[in-house]
N, C-alpha and C positions, 0 to 999 in steps of 0.2 A: 673767538672762545677762551676762556681762562681755565685750565685743568681744576677739578674740584681739590679742595684743599686734604692734606692728607692727616687722616684721623691719630693721637700723639701716640695712642698705644699698641697701635699694627706695622710693622716692619714697611719698606716701600716695594719690597719685592710680593709681600704675601698680598698687598693690598692691590698694587697694579695686575697680578694674575687674576685676581675676582673679576676686573673691569674689566681683561679684555679675554677672558672665553679660555677653552680646556686646555688645550695647548699650551698658551702662555700661562694657563694657572700651575701646570705640572713643572714647567721649568723655574715659574717663581717657587714652587716648595721648594724642588732640587736645591734651588741656589738656597734659601734658608736652610735646611737641615743639613748643607755643607758649610752655611755659616757659623752656625751650630756645632759640627763636630769640630769644625775647625778652631770654637773657643774652648773645647772643653781639655782638660790636659793630657797629659804625652802616658800617662799613666792608663787611661781608657785604650790606648791601641796593645794589640797583641801582635809581639813576634816571637814565629818560631822556625827553626832549620830543618832540614831534611834529615834522619840519620847521620846523614854520612857529611853533614854541615856543605853540600855543593850548590844551596837552594835558600834561602830565607826570604820567608813571605810575613808581612804588616798586615794584620784585620784594622779596620780601622774603629770607632766609635759607634759609627752606625752600621756596623759590620758587613761592610762592602772591603774589598781588597784595594789595601793604599799604598803598598808595594813588591814589589817582588824582584830580588836580587839574586842573581847569578853569579857565582865563581869563575873565575874565567878559566882556570882548570879544570872544569866540570866541561868545556866545550875538548880535549883532549881526553880525557880517562872516560867519559861517559860517552854512550851512543845515542842515537837520539831518542829513541824508545824509555832508553836507563833515563836519559835528563827528562825527559817528560812523567816519568816516577817520581823523579825526585823533586819536582815543581810541585805534582799532586801531592805527594806526602805533607810537602812542607804546607800548602793551601790548607788541607783539610786537618791538619795536626792544631794551625796558628786558629782556625775555625772553631775545630773542637775545644779548644783552650777557651778560646773567648763566650763559648755557647756552655761550659762547663761539662759537656760529655769527657768520658772515660776515654782516654790514652789511645785503647786500640782502638776504636771508633777511627781514627785518623789513619791507621794503617790500611795504605790500598790495597795488599794484597788479598 
């Protein structure tokens, strides 16, 4: 049995997802979304640091967290609770900037 030919105007992942069920369709949708986000320019990503510069968060074009970088000095200078606040502050600030919200919204306190 040979598989049906792939329609010219659809991506392979979307076509396979539609033919194999809900779970596969979700995976296909996520793969297609990731492909589209990867094709967008780097300007569509937003990078922001916490107020002290220990943590840097990057929000991707699709609104998901793309990266979280922790400065090694944070391990020595901050307690676990302070590091958690710094991570939260960096992610919230990047998300707020990406969403166009005022900076005070990103303040975790």
